[in-house]
Every structure is written in C-alpha cells, then in structure tokens.
MOPAC internal coordinates of N, CA, C and O (Angstrom, degrees):
PM7 1SCF
backbone

  N    0.0000 0     0.00 0     0.00 0    0    0    0
  C    1.3907 1     0.00 0     0.00 0    1    0    0
  C    1.4853 1   117.56 1     0.00 0    2    1    0
  O    1.2310 1   120.69 1   -50.76 1    3    2    1
  N    1.3690 1   116.29 1   129.24 1    3    2    1
  C    1.5536 1   117.00 1  -174.20 1    5    3    2
  C    1.4915 1   114.57 1   -86.63 1    6    5    3
  O    1.2310 1   119.90 1   -19.13 1    7    6    5
  N    1.1924 1   117.80 1   160.87 1    7    6    5
  C    1.4205 1   123.60 1  -175.97 1    9    7    6
  C    1.5027 1   111.36 1   -66.69 1   10    9    7
  O    1.2310 1   116.82 1   -22.48 1   11   10    9
  N    1.2657 1   123.65 1   157.52 1   11   10    9
  C    1.4390 1   126.62 1   175.31 1   13   11   10
  C    1.5064 1   111.62 1   -72.60 1   14   13   11
  O    1.2310 1   117.99 1   -49.20 1   15   14   13
  N    1.2788 1   121.43 1   130.80 1   15   14   13
  C    1.4816 1   126.41 1   174.43 1   17   15   14
  C    1.5242 1   105.56 1   -75.59 1   18   17   15
  O    1.2310 1   122.83 1   -50.88 1   19   18   17
  N    1.3188 1   112.18 1   129.12 1   19   18   17
  C    1.5100 1   122.80 1  -174.40 1   21   19   18
  C    1.6640 1   107.59 1   -99.61 1   22   21   19
  O    1.2310 1   122.39 1   -50.32 1   23   22   21
  N    1.3069 1   113.02 1   129.68 1   23   22   21
  C    1.5471 1   110.79 1   169.54 1   25   23   22
  C    1.5077 1   109.58 1   -72.89 1   26   25   23
  O    1.2310 1   122.91 1   -26.95 1   27   26   25
  N    1.3906 1   112.02 1   153.05 1   27   26   25
  C    1.3792 1   120.16 1  -179.84 1   29   27   26
  C    1.5002 1   114.81 1   -82.65 1   30   29   27
  O    1.2310 1   121.14 1   149.00 1   31   30   29
  N    1.3347 1   115.43 1   -31.00 1   31   30   29
  C    1.5437 1   121.94 1  -176.69 1   33   31   30
  C    1.5520 1   108.43 1  -149.95 1   34   33   31
  O    1.2310 1   121.38 1   -22.74 1   35   34   33
  N    1.3066 1   114.97 1   157.26 1   35   34   33
  C    1.4182 1   125.72 1   178.76 1   37   35   34
  C    1.5611 1   109.59 1   -68.05 1   38   37   35
  O    1.2310 1   118.42 1   -51.12 1   39   38   37
  N    1.3446 1   120.63 1   128.88 1   39   38   37
  C    1.4622 1   121.42 1   179.69 1   41   39   38
  C    1.5002 1   113.22 1   -70.18 1   42   41   39
  O    1.2310 1   118.33 1   171.15 1   43   42   41
  N    1.2964 1   120.79 1    -8.85 1   43   42   41
  C    1.3939 1   125.51 1  -176.83 1   45   43   42
  C    1.5177 1   115.19 1   -98.74 1   46   45   43
  O    1.2310 1   122.70 1   130.45 1   47   46   45
  N    1.3052 1   112.42 1   -49.55 1   47   46   45
  C    1.5600 1   118.37 1   177.57 1   49   47   46
  C    1.4468 1   117.37 1  -114.35 1   50   49   47
  O    1.2310 1   117.88 1   170.04 1   51   50   49
  N    1.3238 1   121.64 1    -9.96 1   51   50   49
  C    1.4721 1   126.43 1   179.58 1   53   51   50
  C    1.5799 1   112.83 1    80.03 1   54   53   51
  O    1.2310 1   121.24 1  -176.12 1   55   54   53
  N    1.4045 1   115.23 1     3.88 1   55   54   53
  C    1.4415 1   111.29 1  -179.08 1   57   55   54
  C    1.5993 1   111.27 1   -71.99 1   58   57   55
  O    1.2310 1   119.90 1   -14.29 1   59   58   57
  N    1.2891 1   117.80 1   165.71 1   59   58   57
  C    1.4736 1   120.50 1  -175.09 1   61   59   58
  C    1.5049 1   112.66 1  -112.03 1   62   61   59
  O    1.2310 1   120.61 1  -176.79 1   63   62   61
  N    1.2958 1   116.44 1     3.21 1   63   62   61
  C    1.4860 1   124.27 1   176.35 1   65   63   62
  C    1.5511 1   109.68 1   -81.16 1   66   65   63
  O    1.2310 1   119.20 1  -105.85 1   67   66   65
  N    1.2997 1   119.14 1    74.15 1   67   66   65
  C    1.3913 1   126.01 1  -179.27 1   69   67   66
  C    1.6082 1   113.89 1  -110.11 1   70   69   67
  O    1.2310 1   121.77 1   -37.89 1   71   70   69
  N    1.2906 1   114.21 1   142.11 1   71   70   69
  C    1.4518 1   115.28 1  -178.92 1   73   71   70
  C    1.5052 1   106.09 1  -135.80 1   74   73   71
  O    1.2310 1   118.95 1   -31.34 1   75   74   73
  N    1.3812 1   119.60 1   148.66 1   75   74   73
  C    1.4575 1   117.61 1   168.14 1   77   75   74
  C    1.4571 1   117.48 1   -58.68 1   78   77   75
  O    1.2310 1   122.16 1   -39.55 1   79   78   77
  N    1.3113 1   113.48 1   140.45 1   79   78   77
  C    1.5743 1   112.00 1   177.12 1   81   79   78
  C    1.4602 1   111.40 1   -96.24 1   82   81   79
  O    1.2310 1   119.63 1   -17.39 1   83   82   81
  N    1.2485 1   118.32 1   162.61 1   83   82   81
  C    1.5233 1   123.88 1   175.19 1   85   83   82
  C    1.5838 1   107.62 1   -87.85 1   86   85   83
  O    1.2310 1   118.89 1  -177.43 1   87   86   85
  N    1.3197 1   119.72 1     2.57 1   87   86   85
  C    1.3913 1   119.54 1   178.34 1   89   87   86
  C    1.4552 1   114.82 1   -64.79 1   90   89   87
  O    1.2310 1   118.57 1   154.69 1   91   90   89
  N    1.3473 1   120.33 1   -25.31 1   91   90   89
  C    1.4040 1   122.92 1  -178.59 1   93   91   90
  C    1.5012 1   113.01 1   152.45 1   94   93   91
  O    1.2310 1   119.47 1     7.54 1   95   94   93
  N    1.3412 1   118.61 1  -172.46 1   95   94   93
  C    1.3405 1   123.73 1  -176.61 1   97   95   94
  C    1.5531 1   114.02 1   -69.31 1   98   97   95
  O    1.2310 1   117.25 1   -53.41 1   99   98   97
  N    1.1629 1   122.83 1   126.59 1   99   98   97
  C    1.4872 1   128.99 1  -176.10 1  101   99   98
  C    1.5195 1   116.67 1    76.57 1  102  101   99
  O    1.2310 1   121.80 1  -164.46 1  103  102  101
  N    1.3961 1   114.15 1    15.54 1  103  102  101
  C    1.4249 1   120.39 1  -178.13 1  105  103  102
  C    1.5606 1   105.75 1   -94.60 1  106  105  103
  O    1.2310 1   122.43 1   -47.14 1  107  106  105
  N    1.3819 1   112.94 1   132.86 1  107  106  105
  C    1.5081 1   122.41 1  -179.25 1  109  107  106
  C    1.5198 1   111.47 1  -124.88 1  110  109  107
  O    1.2310 1   118.11 1   -27.89 1  111  110  109
  N    1.3081 1   121.21 1   152.11 1  111  110  109
  C    1.4146 1   125.21 1   165.72 1  113  111  110
  C    1.4862 1   114.61 1  -118.07 1  114  113  111
  O    1.2310 1   121.28 1   -40.09 1  115  114  113
  N    1.2531 1   115.16 1   139.91 1  115  114  113
  C    1.4432 1   120.01 1  -179.80 1  117  115  114
  C    1.6282 1   105.64 1  -105.07 1  118  117  115
  O    1.2310 1   121.65 1   -59.17 1  119  118  117
  N    1.2715 1   114.46 1   120.83 1  119  118  117
  C    1.4790 1   117.55 1  -177.87 1  121  119  118
  C    1.4803 1   109.14 1   -89.60 1  122  121  119
  O    1.2310 1   118.94 1   176.26 1  123  122  121
  N    1.2833 1   119.63 1    -3.74 1  123  122  121
  C    1.5158 1   122.88 1   173.37 1  125  123  122
  C    1.5696 1   113.75 1   -80.60 1  126  125  123
  O    1.2310 1   121.34 1   134.72 1  127  126  125
  N    1.3438 1   115.04 1   -45.28 1  127  126  125
  C    1.4793 1   116.64 1   177.97 1  129  127  126
  C    1.4557 1   108.98 1  -114.52 1  130  129  127
  O    1.2310 1   118.77 1  -176.12 1  131  130  129
  N    1.3749 1   119.94 1     3.88 1  131  130  129
  C    1.4921 1   119.58 1   177.43 1  133  131  130
  C    1.5227 1   119.18 1    61.89 1  134  133  131
  O    1.2310 1   122.02 1  -150.34 1  135  134  133
  N    1.4080 1   113.74 1    29.66 1  135  134  133
  C    1.3623 1   121.78 1   178.86 1  137  135  134
  C    1.5665 1   109.95 1  -101.07 1  138  137  135
  O    1.2310 1   119.30 1   -28.80 1  139  138  137
  N    1.3193 1   118.95 1   151.20 1  139  138  137
  C    1.4000 1   118.42 1   164.25 1  141  139  138
  C    1.5202 1   113.67 1  -117.75 1  142  141  139
  O    1.2310 1   123.19 1   -30.98 1  143  142  141
  N    1.3570 1   111.50 1   149.02 1  143  142  141
  C    1.5155 1   111.84 1  -179.25 1  145  143  142
  C    1.4395 1   104.44 1  -150.61 1  146  145  143
  O    1.2310 1   121.93 1   -12.22 1  147  146  145
  N    1.3935 1   113.91 1   167.78 1  147  146  145
  C    1.4273 1   123.93 1   177.19 1  149  147  146
  C    1.4986 1   114.92 1  -120.64 1  150  149  147
  O    1.2310 1   119.43 1   -37.49 1  151  150  149
  N    1.2485 1   118.69 1   142.51 1  151  150  149
  C    1.5332 1   125.59 1   176.61 1  153  151  150
  C    1.4316 1   108.24 1  -110.49 1  154  153  151
  O    1.2310 1   122.05 1   -41.99 1  155  154  153
  N    1.4563 1   113.69 1   138.01 1  155  154  153
  C    1.4736 1   119.61 1   178.90 1  157  155  154
  C    1.5106 1   107.78 1  -138.55 1  158  157  155
  O    1.2310 1   117.46 1   -49.44 1  159  158  157
  N    1.2619 1   122.44 1   130.56 1  159  158  157
  C    1.3059 1   126.64 1   170.67 1  161  159  158
  C    1.5205 1   113.20 1   -79.61 1  162  161  159
  O    1.2310 1   119.78 1   -55.50 1  163  162  161
  N    1.3152 1   118.03 1   124.50 1  163  162  161
  C    1.4895 1   119.21 1  -175.48 1  165  163  162
  C    1.4373 1   113.65 1  -100.98 1  166  165  163
  O    1.2310 1   117.51 1   156.57 1  167  166  165
  N    1.4220 1   122.35 1   -23.43 1  167  166  165
  C    1.3464 1   125.87 1  -176.52 1  169  167  166
  C    1.3872 1   115.83 1   137.26 1  170  169  167
  O    1.2310 1   118.67 1    -0.55 1  171  170  169
  N    1.4024 1   120.14 1   179.45 1  171  170  169
  C    1.3811 1   125.06 1  -178.50 1  173  171  170
  C    1.5899 1   112.05 1   -94.35 1  174  173  171
  O    1.2310 1   119.84 1   -34.64 1  175  174  173
  N    1.2565 1   117.91 1   145.36 1  175  174  173
  C    1.4545 1   120.90 1   173.95 1  177  175  174
  C    1.5413 1   113.29 1   -90.30 1  178  177  175
  O    1.2310 1   121.92 1   -42.19 1  179  178  177
  N    1.2687 1   113.93 1   137.81 1  179  178  177
  C    1.4582 1   117.82 1   176.61 1  181  179  178
  C    1.5151 1   108.63 1   -89.53 1  182  181  179
  O    1.2310 1   119.15 1   -23.34 1  183  182  181
  N    1.3484 1   119.22 1   156.66 1  183  182  181
  C    1.4249 1   122.24 1   178.27 1  185  183  182
  C    1.5795 1   113.88 1   -50.42 1  186  185  183
  O    1.2310 1   120.22 1   143.38 1  187  186  185
  N    1.3193 1   117.19 1   -36.62 1  187  186  185
  C    1.4408 1   119.68 1   179.75 1  189  187  186
  C    1.5539 1   113.28 1   -81.95 1  190  189  187
  O    1.2310 1   120.48 1   170.46 1  191  190  189
  N    1.3703 1   116.69 1    -9.54 1  191  190  189
  C    1.3928 1   118.87 1  -176.73 1  193  191  190
  C    1.5204 1   109.38 1  -119.71 1  194  193  191
  O    1.2310 1   119.38 1  -120.92 1  195  194  193
  N    1.3117 1   118.80 1    59.08 1  195  194  193
  C    1.4640 1   120.58 1   176.06 1  197  195  194
  C    1.5595 1   112.06 1    91.70 1  198  197  195
  O    1.2310 1   119.67 1   178.10 1  199  198  197
  N    1.2777 1   118.24 1    -1.90 1  199  198  197
  C    1.5537 1   112.99 1  -177.59 1  201  199  198
  C    1.6025 1   107.99 1   -79.25 1  202  201  199
  O    1.2310 1   123.64 1    -5.43 1  203  202  201
  N    1.2884 1   110.62 1   174.57 1  203  202  201
  C    1.4967 1   118.12 1  -177.95 1  205  203  202
  C    1.4818 1   113.02 1   -74.35 1  206  205  203
  O    1.2310 1   119.04 1   -47.19 1  207  206  205
  N    1.3225 1   119.44 1   132.81 1  207  206  205
  C    1.5057 1   124.71 1   179.99 1  209  207  206
  C    1.5490 1   111.79 1   -58.80 1  210  209  207
  O    1.2310 1   122.33 1   149.12 1  211  210  209
  N    1.3677 1   113.13 1   -30.88 1  211  210  209
  C    1.4372 1   115.68 1  -172.89 1  213  211  210
  C    1.6096 1   106.61 1   -80.03 1  214  213  211
  O    1.2310 1   118.81 1   174.19 1  215  214  213
  N    1.3554 1   119.88 1    -5.81 1  215  214  213
  C    1.4263 1   121.07 1   179.01 1  217  215  214
  C    1.5628 1   111.37 1   -79.39 1  218  217  215
  O    1.2310 1   120.87 1   169.15 1  219  218  217
  N    1.4154 1   115.95 1   -10.85 1  219  218  217
  C    1.4443 1   119.47 1   178.71 1  221  219  218
  C    1.4067 1   114.97 1   -74.43 1  222  221  219
  O    1.2310 1   116.78 1   -33.78 1  223  222  221
  N    1.2820 1   123.72 1   146.22 1  223  222  221
  C    1.4060 1   123.36 1  -179.37 1  225  223  222
  C    1.4647 1   109.03 1  -122.21 1  226  225  223
  O    1.2310 1   118.55 1  -127.69 1  227  226  225
  N    1.3108 1   120.38 1    52.31 1  227  226  225
  C    1.5097 1   125.87 1  -176.35 1  229  227  226
  C    1.5955 1   107.52 1   -83.57 1  230  229  227
  O    1.2310 1   120.30 1   -71.46 1  231  230  229
  N    1.3421 1   117.02 1   108.54 1  231  230  229
  C    1.4051 1   121.18 1  -178.47 1  233  231  230
  C    1.5744 1   112.14 1  -101.29 1  234  233  231
  O    1.2310 1   120.10 1   180.00 1  235  234  233

C-alpha cells in the first residue's frame, strides 16, 4: 500500500496548515479557514481527451 499524497495548500484559502482528517481516505482539514475537503484521483487524461497538445510526439 502506498503512502497518501498530501496537498501543499488549501484549495479554498491557500493556507498550508493542513492535517489529515478522520473522515476517511483523502480527507483533509485546513486549520486556517476551518474547512474540510476530500481529494480523489480520477485518472490520467489522454492527448485527445483534454491533454496538452505539446505532449504529442507525432513526427
């Protein structure tokens, strides 16, 4: 099992005082603005599905 990826700052106020929440996997608490939020990885984008055009290697 891999370690949990930690966010660097709160998506609401930008504060860096974040702590894991007991609410579940991917849940975090910001002690700057007192908000709780959850992060979830959805998957990777393909170049035809919103990826960067410079990622293509068409020669």
